[in-house]
C-alpha positions as CSV (number, residue, x, y, z in Angstrom):
1,M,-51.0,-42.2,-50.3
2,A,-54.4,-40.8,-51.3
3,T,-55.0,-43.8,-53.6
4,T,-54.1,-46.3,-50.8
5,A,-56.3,-44.6,-48.3
6,G,-59.2,-44.5,-50.8
7,S,-58.7,-48.3,-51.4
8,I,-58.8,-49.0,-47.7
9,D,-61.9,-46.9,-47.2
10,R,-63.7,-48.7,-50.0
11,S,-62.8,-52.1,-48.6
12,M,-64.1,-51.2,-45.2
13,V,-67.4,-49.8,-46.7
14,E,-67.9,-53.0,-48.7
15,Q,-67.3,-55.2,-45.6
16,I,-69.8,-53.2,-43.6
17,V,-72.4,-53.3,-46.4
18,R,-71.9,-57.1,-46.7
19,Q,-72.3,-57.7,-43.0
20,V,-75.5,-55.6,-42.8
21,A,-76.9,-57.4,-45.8
22,L,-76.2,-60.8,-44.4
23,E,-77.8,-59.9,-41.0
24,Y,-80.8,-58.5,-42.8
25,L,-81.2,-61.7,-44.8
26,G,-81.1,-63.8,-41.7
27,R,-77.6,-65.3,-42.3
28,G,-74.3,-64.3,-40.8
29,K,-73.7,-65.8,-37.4
30,K,-77.2,-67.2,-37.0
31,G,-76.3,-70.6,-38.5
32,P,-78.8,-72.9,-40.1
33,A,-82.5,-72.3,-39.6
34,P,-84.1,-74.4,-36.9
35,Q,-86.4,-77.3,-38.0
36,L,-90.0,-76.1,-38.1
37,T,-92.9,-78.6,-37.5
38,V,-96.4,-77.5,-38.3
39,Q,-99.2,-79.5,-36.8
40,T,-103.0,-79.5,-37.0
41,S,-104.7,-79.4,-33.7
42,S,-108.2,-81.0,-33.7
43,R,-110.9,-80.0,-31.3
44,H,-110.2,-81.1,-27.7
45,M,-110.6,-80.4,-24.0
46,H,-108.2,-79.6,-21.2
47,V,-109.6,-80.5,-17.8
48,C,-109.0,-79.4,-14.2
49,R,-108.9,-81.6,-11.2
50,E,-112.4,-80.6,-9.9
51,D,-114.1,-81.3,-13.3
52,M,-112.2,-84.5,-13.7
53,D,-113.6,-85.8,-10.5
54,V,-117.2,-85.1,-11.6
55,L,-116.8,-86.4,-15.2
56,F,-114.8,-89.6,-14.4
57,G,-115.2,-90.1,-10.7
58,P,-113.4,-88.9,-7.6
59,G,-109.6,-89.4,-7.7
60,S,-109.6,-90.4,-11.4
61,E,-106.5,-89.8,-13.5
62,L,-106.0,-89.3,-17.2
63,T,-104.9,-92.4,-19.0
64,F,-101.9,-91.9,-21.3
65,D,-102.7,-92.8,-24.9
66,R,-99.9,-91.2,-27.0
67,P,-97.3,-88.4,-26.6
68,L,-97.7,-85.0,-28.3
69,F,-95.0,-83.0,-29.9
70,Q,-94.3,-80.7,-26.9
71,E,-92.6,-82.6,-24.1
72,G,-94.9,-83.6,-21.2
73,N,-98.1,-83.2,-23.2
74,F,-100.2,-86.2,-24.2
75,A,-103.5,-87.3,-25.7
76,A,-105.5,-89.2,-23.1
77,K,-107.8,-92.1,-23.7
78,E,-110.6,-90.3,-21.9
79,T,-113.2,-88.5,-24.1
80,V,-116.3,-86.5,-23.3
81,T,-119.4,-85.2,-25.0
82,I,-119.9,-81.4,-25.5
83,V,-123.4,-80.0,-25.8
84,G,-123.9,-76.6,-27.5
85,P,-126.5,-73.9,-27.0
86,R,-128.9,-75.5,-29.5
87,S,-128.7,-78.9,-27.8
88,R,-126.4,-80.0,-30.6
89,L,-123.5,-82.2,-29.5
90,I,-120.1,-83.6,-30.4
91,S,-119.2,-86.9,-28.9
92,N,-115.7,-88.4,-28.4
93,L,-114.1,-85.1,-27.7
94,R,-110.5,-86.0,-26.7
95,I,-109.0,-84.8,-23.5
96,L,-105.3,-83.7,-23.6
97,G,-103.1,-84.0,-20.6
98,P,-101.7,-83.1,-18.2
99,M,-104.6,-81.6,-16.1
100,R,-104.8,-77.8,-15.9
101,K,-106.0,-75.3,-13.3
102,Q,-109.0,-74.5,-15.5
103,S,-111.1,-76.6,-17.9
104,Q,-111.1,-75.4,-21.5
105,I,-112.6,-76.5,-24.8
106,E,-110.8,-75.7,-28.1
107,L,-112.9,-75.8,-31.3
108,A,-112.4,-74.9,-34.9
109,F,-114.9,-72.4,-36.5
110,T,-116.9,-75.1,-38.2
111,D,-117.1,-77.1,-34.9
112,S,-118.6,-74.0,-33.2
113,I,-121.2,-73.5,-36.0
114,M,-122.1,-77.2,-35.8
115,L,-122.8,-76.8,-32.0
116,G,-124.8,-73.7,-32.4
117,F,-122.3,-71.1,-31.1
118,T,-122.2,-67.7,-32.7
119,D,-119.8,-65.8,-30.5
120,I,-116.7,-67.9,-29.8
121,P,-113.6,-65.6,-29.6
122,V,-110.2,-66.4,-31.0
123,R,-107.9,-66.7,-27.9
124,L,-104.6,-68.1,-26.8
125,S,-104.9,-71.3,-24.7
126,G,-105.6,-70.3,-21.1
127,D,-107.1,-66.9,-21.9
128,I,-110.8,-67.9,-21.2
129,A,-112.2,-64.9,-19.3
130,G,-115.5,-63.8,-20.7
131,T,-115.8,-66.7,-23.2
132,P,-118.9,-68.9,-23.7
133,G,-119.5,-72.0,-21.6
134,A,-121.0,-75.4,-22.5
135,V,-122.3,-78.6,-20.9
136,I,-119.8,-81.4,-20.7
137,I,-120.9,-85.0,-20.3
138,G,-118.6,-87.7,-18.9
139,P,-119.2,-91.4,-18.0
140,K,-119.7,-90.5,-14.3
141,G,-121.3,-87.0,-14.3
142,V,-122.1,-83.7,-16.0
143,V,-120.2,-80.4,-15.7
144,E,-121.7,-77.1,-16.8
145,L,-118.8,-74.8,-17.8
146,K,-119.6,-71.1,-17.2
147,E,-116.8,-70.2,-19.6
148,G,-113.9,-71.8,-21.4
149,V,-115.0,-72.5,-25.0
150,I,-112.6,-70.8,-27.5
151,R,-111.2,-70.9,-31.0
152,A,-107.5,-71.4,-30.4
153,A,-105.4,-68.7,-32.0
154,I,-102.7,-70.0,-34.4
155,H,-99.4,-69.9,-32.5
156,V,-95.8,-71.0,-32.5
157,H,-93.9,-72.6,-29.7
158,M,-90.2,-72.0,-29.5
159,N,-87.3,-71.9,-27.0
160,P,-85.2,-68.9,-26.3
161,T,-82.5,-69.9,-28.8
162,E,-85.0,-70.2,-31.6
163,A,-86.6,-66.9,-30.6
164,A,-83.2,-65.3,-30.8
165,Y,-82.7,-66.7,-34.3
166,F,-86.0,-65.1,-35.5
167,G,-85.5,-62.0,-33.5
168,V,-88.8,-62.2,-31.6
169,A,-90.0,-62.0,-28.0
170,K,-92.9,-63.6,-26.2
171,G,-96.2,-62.0,-27.3
172,D,-94.9,-61.0,-30.7
173,R,-96.7,-62.0,-33.8
174,M,-95.1,-63.6,-36.9
175,K,-96.2,-64.7,-40.4
176,L,-96.5,-68.2,-41.7
177,R,-96.5,-68.6,-45.5
178,F,-97.7,-71.7,-47.3
179,G,-96.9,-72.0,-51.0
180,G,-98.4,-74.4,-53.5
181,P,-101.7,-74.2,-55.4
182,A,-103.7,-73.1,-52.3
183,G,-101.0,-70.6,-51.1
184,V,-102.0,-68.7,-47.9
185,T,-100.1,-66.4,-45.5
186,F,-101.2,-66.3,-41.9
187,N,-100.4,-62.9,-40.4
188,N,-101.1,-63.3,-36.7
189,V,-99.1,-66.2,-35.5
190,H,-98.7,-65.7,-31.8
191,V,-95.2,-66.3,-30.3
192,R,-95.0,-68.5,-27.1
193,I,-91.5,-69.0,-25.6
194,D,-90.3,-71.5,-23.0
195,P,-87.0,-73.3,-22.5
196,T,-88.8,-76.7,-22.8
197,F,-90.4,-75.8,-26.2
198,K,-89.5,-77.2,-29.6
199,L,-90.2,-75.1,-32.7
200,N,-93.8,-76.0,-33.5
201,V,-96.8,-74.2,-35.1
202,H,-100.3,-75.2,-34.0
203,M,-103.2,-74.4,-36.2
204,D,-106.8,-75.7,-36.2
205,T,-108.4,-78.0,-38.8
206,D,-110.1,-75.1,-40.6
207,E,-106.8,-73.3,-41.1
208,A,-105.0,-76.4,-42.1
209,N,-107.7,-77.3,-44.7
210,A,-107.7,-73.8,-46.1
211,C,-104.0,-73.9,-47.1
212,G,-103.7,-77.6,-47.8
213,A,-101.1,-78.0,-45.0
214,H,-100.8,-81.7,-45.4
215,L,-99.8,-81.4,-49.0
216,T,-97.6,-78.3,-48.8
217,K,-93.8,-78.5,-48.6
218,E,-93.1,-74.8,-49.1
219,I,-93.6,-73.4,-45.6
220,E,-91.9,-70.3,-44.3
221,L,-92.1,-68.7,-40.8
222,F,-90.9,-65.1,-40.6
223,K,-91.2,-61.9,-38.6
């Protein structure tokens, strides 16, 4: 009896250890890893209704050019010129739709240096309080933004099912590892969750160039 009981106990222990190990390694009942898409986000503008009227004329609408990865978002045909604090400018700055409640400019670090900015903070899209402003020139008028110029923080979009797979919640930060000859790990990938999202990391052009994102096949997103 003692031997039989010992055998049963050992079997139970092995089963528990195996289950814990599988869960720790991200396997078990999770199923296959969701498909991750990493994209480079070039400098662009989001525009509000009021500024759209000034830049392109009263009642004007954004003209659809091509869809973006996240459903409902698109690149518009409309572009503007941004003027920095040293009167340097970048023309053909693409507007992304749909319109938003507040206008916002997203630049890479090298873009901001080119324009003469020295204090652009890294922020999530929409978090523009206390950020620098800029002059925006459109075909019909000029807007002086008091704030709204940011360096967009690297972030990942995901839906609740994907968030459950990774064990993360909105506002958490993850790591994104790129292998290859220019291997880099980004440690502060902000998590954004919405039922309409598809698993998708957005990084700016400087970040993508630093890790050779367009050439790298070894990419891992983890908590």
